C-alpha positions as CSV (number, residue, x, y, z in Angstrom):
1,M,96.7,-145.8,10.1
2,A,99.7,-145.2,12.3
3,G,100.1,-141.2,10.7
4,E,96.2,-140.7,11.4
5,T,96.7,-141.9,14.8
6,S,99.7,-140.1,15.5
7,K,98.1,-136.6,14.2
8,L,95.2,-137.4,16.7
9,K,97.4,-137.9,19.8
10,T,99.1,-134.5,18.9
11,R,95.7,-132.8,18.8
12,L,94.8,-134.3,22.2
13,A,97.6,-133.7,23.8
14,S,97.4,-130.1,22.3
15,L,93.7,-130.1,24.2
16,N,94.9,-131.0,27.0
17,A,97.2,-128.4,27.3
18,S,95.0,-125.7,26.4
19,L,92.5,-126.9,29.0
20,D,95.5,-126.9,31.5
21,E,96.4,-123.7,31.2
22,L,92.6,-122.1,30.9
23,E,92.1,-124.0,34.4
24,S,95.0,-122.1,35.5
25,L,93.9,-118.5,34.2
26,L,90.4,-119.2,35.4
27,E,91.4,-120.6,39.0
28,P,92.1,-116.7,40.6
29,L,88.9,-115.7,38.7
30,L,86.6,-118.3,40.3
31,T,88.4,-117.6,43.8
32,Q,85.7,-114.9,44.4
33,S,82.4,-114.4,43.4
34,L,81.4,-112.2,39.9
35,P,80.1,-109.1,41.9
36,E,83.4,-109.1,44.5
37,T,85.1,-109.3,41.3
38,L,83.7,-106.2,39.3
39,L,83.8,-104.2,42.4
40,N,87.4,-103.2,41.8
41,L,87.1,-102.8,38.0
42,D,86.6,-99.6,36.0
43,P,83.3,-99.5,33.5
44,V,85.1,-100.4,30.3
45,Q,86.9,-103.6,32.2
46,Q,83.5,-104.2,33.6
47,A,82.4,-104.7,30.2
48,K,85.3,-106.6,28.9
49,Y,85.5,-108.9,31.9
50,Q,81.3,-109.5,31.7
51,T,81.8,-110.3,27.8
52,V,84.7,-112.3,27.9
53,L,83.1,-115.1,30.5
54,P,80.0,-116.1,28.6
55,Y,81.9,-116.3,25.3
56,V,84.7,-118.6,26.9
57,T,81.7,-120.2,28.2
58,Y,80.1,-120.6,24.8
59,D,83.1,-121.5,23.4
60,L,83.8,-124.3,25.6
61,I,80.4,-125.8,24.9
62,F,81.4,-125.7,21.0
63,I,84.6,-127.7,21.8
64,Y,82.6,-130.3,23.8
65,L,80.3,-130.7,21.1
66,K,83.3,-131.2,19.2
67,T,84.7,-133.8,20.9
68,K,81.2,-135.6,21.3
69,G,81.1,-136.1,17.5
70,L,78.2,-133.6,16.7
71,D,78.1,-130.4,14.4
72,P,78.1,-127.2,16.4
73,K,76.9,-125.1,13.7
74,T,73.7,-127.1,13.8
75,H,73.6,-126.1,17.4
76,G,72.3,-122.6,19.1
77,V,75.7,-121.9,20.8
78,V,76.8,-120.6,17.1
79,E,74.4,-117.6,16.9
80,E,75.0,-117.0,20.7
81,L,79.0,-116.9,20.0
82,D,78.2,-114.2,17.1
83,R,76.2,-112.3,19.5
84,V,79.1,-111.7,21.9
85,R,81.2,-111.2,19.7
86,Q,79.4,-107.7,18.5
87,Y,80.0,-107.0,22.0
88,F,83.7,-106.9,21.5
89,Q,83.4,-104.5,18.9
90,K,81.3,-102.4,20.9
91,I,83.9,-102.4,23.2
92,D,86.6,-101.6,21.0
93,Q,84.6,-98.7,19.6
94,A,84.1,-97.1,23.3
95,E,87.8,-97.2,24.0
96,N,89.0,-95.8,20.8
97,P,86.1,-94.3,19.0
98,P,86.2,-93.0,15.6
99,I,87.4,-89.8,14.4
100,R,84.3,-88.4,13.3
101,R,85.1,-86.2,9.8
102,S,83.1,-83.3,9.1
103,E,80.7,-84.0,6.1
104,V,80.4,-81.0,3.4
105,D,77.2,-80.8,1.7
106,K,77.7,-79.7,-1.7
107,D,74.1,-78.9,-2.3
108,A,73.8,-76.7,0.3
109,A,77.4,-75.3,-0.5
110,G,76.6,-74.1,-4.0
111,R,73.4,-72.6,-3.1
112,F,75.3,-70.8,-0.6
113,I,77.8,-69.1,-3.4
114,K,75.1,-68.8,-5.5
115,H,73.3,-66.8,-3.4
116,A,76.1,-64.7,-2.8
117,I,77.5,-64.3,-6.1
118,T,74.1,-62.9,-7.0
119,Q,74.0,-60.3,-4.1
120,A,77.4,-59.3,-5.0
121,K,76.4,-58.1,-8.5
122,A,72.8,-56.8,-7.3
123,K,75.3,-54.4,-5.0
124,V,77.9,-53.5,-8.0
125,A,74.9,-52.3,-10.4
126,T,73.1,-50.5,-7.8
127,S,76.6,-48.8,-6.9
128,S,77.3,-48.1,-11.0
129,Q,74.1,-46.5,-11.5
130,P,73.6,-42.5,-10.6
131,E,71.3,-41.7,-7.3
132,L,68.4,-39.9,-8.5
133,P,67.0,-37.0,-6.8
134,T,63.9,-38.0,-4.8
135,Q,61.1,-35.3,-4.4
136,S,61.9,-34.3,-0.7
137,T,65.7,-33.3,-2.2
138,F,65.5,-29.4,-3.5
139,V,67.4,-29.4,-6.8
140,P,68.2,-25.2,-7.4
141,L,66.8,-24.1,-10.8
142,K,69.7,-23.3,-13.2
143,V,69.3,-20.4,-15.2
144,T,71.0,-20.5,-18.5
145,T,71.6,-17.6,-21.2
146,K,69.1,-18.6,-23.4
147,M,66.3,-18.1,-20.7
148,V,67.6,-14.9,-19.8
149,A,67.5,-14.4,-24.0
150,R,63.9,-15.1,-23.6
151,A,62.8,-13.3,-21.0
152,Q,64.1,-10.2,-22.2
153,Y,62.7,-10.9,-25.4
154,E,59.4,-11.6,-23.5
155,R,59.5,-8.0,-21.9
156,A,60.5,-6.5,-25.1
157,L,57.2,-7.5,-26.8
158,E,55.0,-6.5,-23.8
159,K,56.8,-2.9,-23.9
160,E,55.9,-2.7,-27.8
161,H,52.7,-3.5,-27.1
162,D,52.2,-0.8,-24.4
163,I,53.0,1.3,-26.8
164,E,50.9,0.6,-29.1
165,E,48.0,0.3,-26.8
166,D,49.1,3.8,-26.3
167,I,48.8,5.0,-29.7
168,L,45.6,3.5,-30.1
169,D,44.5,5.6,-27.2
170,V,45.8,8.8,-28.5
171,Y,44.1,7.9,-32.2
172,D,40.6,7.3,-30.5
173,E,41.1,10.3,-28.8
174,A,41.9,12.5,-31.8
175,D,38.9,10.9,-33.7
176,S,36.6,11.7,-30.5
177,G,37.9,15.2,-30.5
178,S,37.7,16.4,-34.4
179,S,33.9,14.8,-34.0
180,D,33.2,17.2,-30.9
181,D,34.9,19.9,-32.9
182,S,32.8,19.3,-35.6
183,Y,29.6,19.1,-33.6
184,L,30.8,22.3,-31.2
185,A,31.0,24.0,-35.1
186,S,27.9,23.0,-36.3
187,E,26.0,24.4,-32.9
188,V,28.1,27.7,-33.1
189,E,27.0,27.9,-37.0
190,K,23.4,27.3,-35.5
191,S,23.6,29.6,-32.6
192,V,25.1,32.5,-35.2
193,E,22.1,32.2,-37.3
194,K,19.6,32.2,-34.7
195,T,21.2,35.5,-33.8
196,D,21.1,36.8,-37.1
197,Q,17.5,36.0,-37.4
198,V,16.6,37.7,-33.8
199,A,18.6,40.5,-35.0
200,T,17.1,41.5,-38.3
201,K,13.7,41.0,-36.4
202,P,11.5,43.7,-35.0
203,L,11.2,43.4,-31.5
204,K,7.4,43.7,-30.6
205,R,7.0,45.2,-27.0
206,H,6.8,42.9,-24.4
207,E,9.0,40.6,-26.0
208,R,11.9,39.5,-24.4
209,P,15.3,39.6,-26.1
210,G,16.9,36.5,-27.7
211,A,19.2,34.0,-25.9
212,D,22.7,34.9,-25.9
213,P,24.5,32.7,-28.3
214,F,27.9,32.6,-26.2
215,A,26.2,31.3,-23.2
216,A,25.2,28.3,-25.7
217,E,29.0,27.8,-27.0
218,S,30.3,28.1,-23.5
219,T,27.7,25.2,-22.0
220,I,28.8,23.2,-25.3
221,M,32.7,23.8,-24.9
222,G,31.9,22.5,-21.0
223,E,30.5,19.4,-22.2
224,S,33.1,18.6,-24.7
225,N,36.0,19.6,-21.8
226,K,34.7,16.9,-19.7
227,R,34.2,14.4,-22.0
228,R,37.8,14.9,-23.0
229,K,38.8,14.1,-19.6
230,Q,36.6,11.4,-18.8
231,K,38.4,9.8,-21.9
232,A,42.1,11.0,-20.2
233,A,41.3,9.3,-17.3
234,K,40.5,6.4,-18.6
235,A,43.4,5.7,-21.0
236,T,45.4,6.4,-17.9
237,T,43.9,3.6,-15.8
238,Q,44.4,1.0,-18.8
239,T,48.2,2.2,-19.1
240,T,48.7,1.4,-15.7
């Protein structure tokens, strides 16, 4: 019993000393009003001062309830103390702001990297492919030996075809000439027969002499020459 009494006395003595120290600390603050005290302080110090005063007040109420034998945890003062402590944390963050680290979005970075890789592959593929000539570009024709030989062969065939046509025209003229000659011979024979008949027949009075066979022959020869000239002109036009 005596030991408990001594412990209680010791706690009361320390409490009394703490209250005396608190009074000495609050005395210069209570000598002037709150607006006058805040006037000479910077914003951070003003925030601290306005936070410390309610905290000290609620703490004294907490001690008072303890001395009265009441449980302060069932009182609303505990909630107020917790609320004021949050302001202490905010002031601490304002004085020492945390270093903001740049966060890297891994998904977005992966998408950017994949897109860059696909673009690089596409550029390499397009650069490796040869450029095809477009319709606007003029590509000169390359003349090969086979093409030259082909052209010479076609020219030779055309010359042979022209020669064959000339030969056929000559044969046609020869055939037509032979037919004209046979026709001429038959006409000459007919004229000779008529001449013989006229020569053997006695002439009557007032009877005209017979036709001259040589005149008919000259007429036939003129027609034959005219036909030959027409065929020759036609052959020359076909050749050209």
